[in-house]
C-alpha positions in Angstrom: 66.8 82.8 96.2 67.1 86.5 95.5 65.0 88.3 92.9 66.0 91.1 90.6 63.7 93.4 88.7 65.1 95.2 85.7 63.0 98.2 84.7 63.0 100.4 81.6 64.5 98.1 79.1 63.5 98.8 75.5 60.9 96.7 73.8 63.4 95.8 71.1 65.9 94.5 73.7 63.2 92.5 75.4 62.1 90.9 72.0 65.7 90.1 71.1 66.2 88.4 74.5 62.9 86.5 74.0 64.1 85.3 70.6 67.5 84.3 71.9 65.8 82.3 74.7 63.5 80.6 72.2 66.5 79.6 70.1 68.0 77.9 73.2 64.7 76.4 74.3 64.7 78.5 77.5 62.3 80.8 79.1 63.1 84.5 79.0 63.9 84.4 82.7 66.2 81.4 82.3 68.0 83.1 79.4 68.6 86.3 81.4 69.9 84.3 84.3 72.3 82.5 82.0 73.5 85.7 80.4 74.2 87.3 83.8 75.9 84.2 85.1 78.1 83.9 82.0 79.1 87.6 82.2 80.1 87.4 85.9 82.0 84.2 85.4 83.9 85.6 82.4 84.9 88.6 84.4 86.0 86.5 87.3 88.1 84.3 84.9 89.8 87.5 83.5 90.6 88.7 86.9 92.1 85.4 88.0 94.2 85.3 84.8 95.5 88.8 85.3 96.1 88.3 89.0 98.2 85.2 88.3 100.6 87.3 86.3 100.8 89.8 89.2 101.4 87.0 91.7 104.2 85.6 89.5 105.7 89.1 89.2 105.6 89.5 93.0 107.1 86.0 93.5 110.0 86.7 91.1 110.4 90.4 91.9 113.8 89.9 93.5 115.1 87.9 90.6 114.7 90.8 88.1 111.2 90.2 86.8 110.4 93.7 85.4 107.0 95.4 85.2 107.2 95.1 81.4 107.7 91.3 81.7 104.8 91.1 84.2 102.5 93.0 81.7 103.6 90.7 78.9 102.9 87.7 81.0 99.4 89.0 81.9 98.8 89.5 78.1 100.0 86.0 77.3 97.8 84.4 80.1 94.8 86.4 78.8 95.5 85.3 75.2 95.8 81.6 76.2 92.6 81.9 78.4 90.7 83.2 75.4 92.1 80.6 73.0 91.1 77.7 75.3 87.7 79.0 76.4 85.1 76.4 75.5 82.1 78.7 76.2 82.8 81.3 73.6 
């Protein structure tokens, strides 16, 4: 397993992280791992949702699917992703 050292975080931030970890019955280290994992997974989900709209636009490009329709589709996918997210 890799290790990561984060330097120069404020005392207040560290204390808030420690309090958050305690509320969830986790160690500070486990809480930071969970936060990092959730952040990266959320970003990946957003990218997948947006890329789906672009793939659909490419697929239907020759049928008259406009850039505006692709953007609207991306927005709708993102809206539905947020509405059905169980982790938030």
